[in-house]
N, C-alpha and C positions, 0 to 999 in steps of 0.2 A: 445538563443537556446533550441532546445528542447535538450532532451538529456535522457535515459534509468537513468545513472548515477548521476543522478543532487544529491549535498551528501548536503540538506538546509532546515532546518524544518522536520524534519525523526524522525521517529523513527526504528529502526532495533530489528531481529527479528528472532533466532534463532531454528532452526526442531532436536528439542529431539524426541523420544517419550515422554514424561512424560510435554511439555511445549505446553502448550493451544493456545499460542503464536507463529508465524510463518513467518519466511523471506525464509524458502528456496530455492524461485526466487528471491531473490535480492527487493523482494517488497517492500514499503516507505510506508509512510503516514503519514499525521497527525495528523488526531484526527480520523480515523477509522483503528484499530485496523485488522491486517492479522490474519486468527485462525487457529491454525493443525488442518486440516479434522482430522489424527488420534489418537490427543489426545481425539475431539468433539466425535466421534462415540466411540472409546472404552468406552467412558461417559455417553455415551446415552441422549450425549446435544441434547434439540428441540431448546431454545430461549433464551437468555440471554437481560436481562434490566437494561439500565445505564439514570444515571441521573447526570447531571453538578451541581458546584457548585465554589466559586470564596470567594478564602481568600483575602486581602491586608494588607500587614504590621500591628502593631495589631491590626487588626480587626480580629472579629467572622467568621467563616466560614458562606459563604451565601448561601444559596441554590438558582435554578432559578427554571424555569419552562419546560428546556432545558430536552427531555427524546429519548434517543437514543435504539431498539430492534434491534436484530440481529435474525433473524431465520435460522433452519440450516436445509438437508433431513440428513434421518439416515444411510446414507454414509458420515457425518461428513462436508457435502460441504454446504459452506452460499449460500441461497433460495432468504433471501431478508430482508435487513435492511429500516427503515424509523426512520427517528429523525422528532422530533414537535420543534420546535423552534419557538418561543410564536405563534400565533397562525397561523403559516404556517407549512405545516410534507409535506416531502421529504422521498418518497419511491423511493427501486433500488433494480429493481431482474436479478436474475442471470439466467443461463442458462448454461449446461455445456456437452459437447461431452461423447463417450465411455471411455474415457481416463485423460478428469476429466480437459481438455481444457476448458476454458471460454469459450463461444463461440456468446451470447448477456448478454446487461448491458448495462438493459433498465431503464431510472431518469425519474420521473417527476419535472414537473420547471412549472413555471407562463404561460406557452405558451398550457400545454398536458407532453405529454411523446417527450423525445429521447431516441434514442437507438444505441449502436455500436457492432456490428458484425464482430466475426473474426471471421478467417482461419487460418487453419496450416498447414504444411507439415508432410512427412511419420516419420518426427524425433521431432514432439510437435514444430517446433518453427510458431511465426506467420509470417505469406506470406500477407495479407489481411485484413484491419480495411474501414470498412465501416459505414458510417453514417448518422443514417435514423430520418426521423419526424414519430410519429405513431400515431394515430385515435385508441384511449379505447372506447370499445359501450358501456360501464358501463361508469358511472357516479361517481366510489367506485377511489379513489386511492389505493387503497392497494387490490383490487380485481378487473384485467387487463382483459382485452375478447381483443385481437386482430382484429383490422377492416384496415382498411388503411394503409398501410407501403410508408412513400414515401424515396427516395433513394437519399441524397444530399452533399453525396463526396465519394469517395471514396481513399485511399494510401492503397501500395502496399510493398514488400519489399524484400528482396534478400540476397542471402548469399551464400562466397563464401571462402574457404579456402585457407589462402596465406600464406606465411612464415612465418608474422610475426606473424600468429593467426588465427581466425577466423573473416569476411569481413561481415559488414551489411550494407546493402545501404537502404536508406527508396527514395521512387517516393514515387511524389504527383501525383493527379488527371489526368497533362495530359500525367505524366506515364514516364516522364524525373527525376532524382537522382539528391536530393536538397541537402542531407545529407550522408555523408559515417563513421561507426565506425566498430574500429578492438578491439576486446579482447584476450587477452594475459592470460597462463593459463600454469603451471609449468604442472611439468613430475605426477604430482599426483593431477592433474584437477582445481588443487585449481586457482583462478578467482584472478588477481593478480596487474591488472593494465586493463581500459579503453580508449580509446580515440576516439572522435569528431568531426569529421570536417565539417563545413558548406562549401560548394559549391559554395552558389551564396552571400556570405558574408564572414564578419571576423574572424568570431563567430566560437573559437574551447574552447573542454576541454576535461581536462582530469583526473581519479580518480585514484588513489594507492591504494589493498589494504594490510591489516596487521591481522594475524589467529596467537590466546594465542596458548600457547603447546599443548592444546584438539582440533584443527582446528578450535575453532571459531570466527569468523569477531573478529577481539579486536579494530581495528581504518580504516575509510576511510576518505582518502585526496582530495577534489574535487579545480583543479584550473580552471577557466575560464574568456575567455579574448570576449570580446562583447566590447563597446566603450570602454571598463575599465581594467584592471586585480581585479581577485574578488578568493577568496578561501574561503572552509570553511571546516570541521574539521570536526568527531565525533569519539566520543570514547566511550568505550561501557564495564562495567561490568559484571560477571557473578558471582552468587553462587555456591555453590560445586557440585548443582547437572545440572552445567549450564542452567540455567535460569537464563536469563537476569535481573538484580535489576534498576540499572540504567546507564541511559543515556546522554554523553555532549554534547553540540554543541558550535562550538564556528564558529565564524563568521569573514577573515581578522584577523585572530590573538585574537581576542576579545571574552571573555567568557559570550558564550549572555544569553541558556537555558538548566537548566535541566531538564530529564524528571524522574521518577521514578515510580516504579512498583511497587503492592502489593496485594503478593499471600493469601489466607486461608493456614492456614501453616499445615489446614491438611486433606487438602485434591490438594491444591496448581489451588484449580482456584481463577479463578483473580479477586483482588476484587478492587482495584482500580489504574487509570492512576491518573499523578499528571507529570504538568510540572510549573514550577516554572524559571519566568522570573528575570534575573541576576540584572538588575539594578531595577529595581521597588520593589524587591524580592514578587512579588506578583505571587500567583498558582492559575492555576486551574486543577479543580478536574471531571474526569468521575468515577463515584464512579458506580460498578458493581450488582446487587440485582437480587431478583427474578428469580433464574434460574429454566426449566423448562425442564422433561425428559421424551424421551423415555417410554414409559412400555413395561416388558418383553414380 
């Protein structure tokens, strides 16, 4: 079941002025960080390169040939990233509107390029998502020049203030509602619960959020019902400067994965993301290096 709040194999990162990572909009990710535009802009970061390596139990760190590159504009927003895995390179490009909402996400694949186009209402809420196949006039994946663009599908979203909270409806390409979602917030604006329900099947999900004394997300727990019940839980640790240091992932009550974030103590730039499988003790390391900066 599709849900904005599925709490599984994710990183959550809080937004503060001094943090390089960001989850101010509840964004989630596995291997792809969400960077804080304010931090990136204020520190004039132009690009970051990351390198993957692995470490098994009782073994040395083994580098791989996998390389990740993140490129930003001068406003601090990610405009392109690409990763080289073995001999394949996957490129993603991002475009934004004047309110810094993402309006185009274009990604290369084995057939060429696919893109997602997003439209927002006056409150910056997503109201339309369009999937397209794009033709590049140039041969390079990194250098894109749009030729033909073919619309494949379109989904829309509607919002309604109800007594319980904010209700979001998901419409398919035929204009029929197939899923609803309700967001519950307290009087201070903190989201404390989300509920999602499929109108065409038996799927449902509920996520509860808890915050620490500084108002930062401390824990979220999701219960999902599809063919059977399942649950996931995320617990987050911060340092005294409100930077996230670790995250712990549980599946059906079993501790599965530990994530750690390593910063450069001199400038708080991101040094590495570490993921440890609790059962096997295998560690995956994404080491960040080769920062470049915009000139004054």
